[in-house]
N, C-alpha and C positions, 0 to 999 in steps of 0.2 A: 503494499499500500504505500503511495507515495505520501510523504509528509517533507515539511518543512523543520529544519533542526537548527537555524539561526536566522535572525532579523536585525538588520541595523537600519536606522534611517541615513538616508544620504543626502537630503535636500527635500525642497517643497515637493511633497508628495511621493517621494521617491524611496523606495525602500532596496537593500542589497537582501538578498534570500539566499541561502544554503538549503537544497533539498537532499533527503536521504539516500538518494539515487547519484549523487555526488555532482550534479548540476548546480551550477551557481551564477548569479546574474543581479542585474538591477531592473527593477520594475517602476515604470512612473505610473500612478493609479489617477492622475487628475481628471484624464479623458473619461475613464470609467466612471468616476464620481459624478462628473458634469453631466453625462448622458442618462443617468439613473434618474429616475423623478421620484424616487421613493424619499421622503425627508430624512429618515433616519439614514440614509445613504449619504445624503447632500449635506447633513450635518457636519461630515468629513472634511468638507471644503474649509471649513476654518481649521486653519492649520495647529493651533492648539489642541484641537481635538483630535486631528490626524496624526499629531505626533506622540497621542497615547498609545499608539499600535505596540502590540506585545505578543510575543509567540504562546500559543495556548491551544493544547492538543493538536500540535504539528499543523498548525495553520495561524495565519496573522489574525489578531482579534484588536477590537479596539473597547474603550470604557462602555461606548453606548450599545454595546451587545453586537455590533457588525461583525461578521468575519467572512473571509473568502476562501473557497475549498483551494487545496493545493494544486489540485489539477488544473484549475482554471489560471492560479497564478503562473504556473508553469507554461501553459500556452501564451499567456500575456507577455511571460519574459522571452520566450523563443521568439514570438511575433515583433517585439521591440529591437530585437538585435539586429 
């Protein structure tokens, strides 16, 4: 099962991630946050809230309860390379 083992903020809406399959990379989530119309997701456009990102159960999670599946994040990382 794919999972994230490390996360580090890299800048505005950008995180460095390491997956348990050995892949590493940087993901910018700003476009994803902007195109999602759910208020709970759009809350993360506030950088103070976005910067609360943490690793929880092998995925990225935020204090407001939002999380993104590792598989989705892996696809985004590969698409942004």
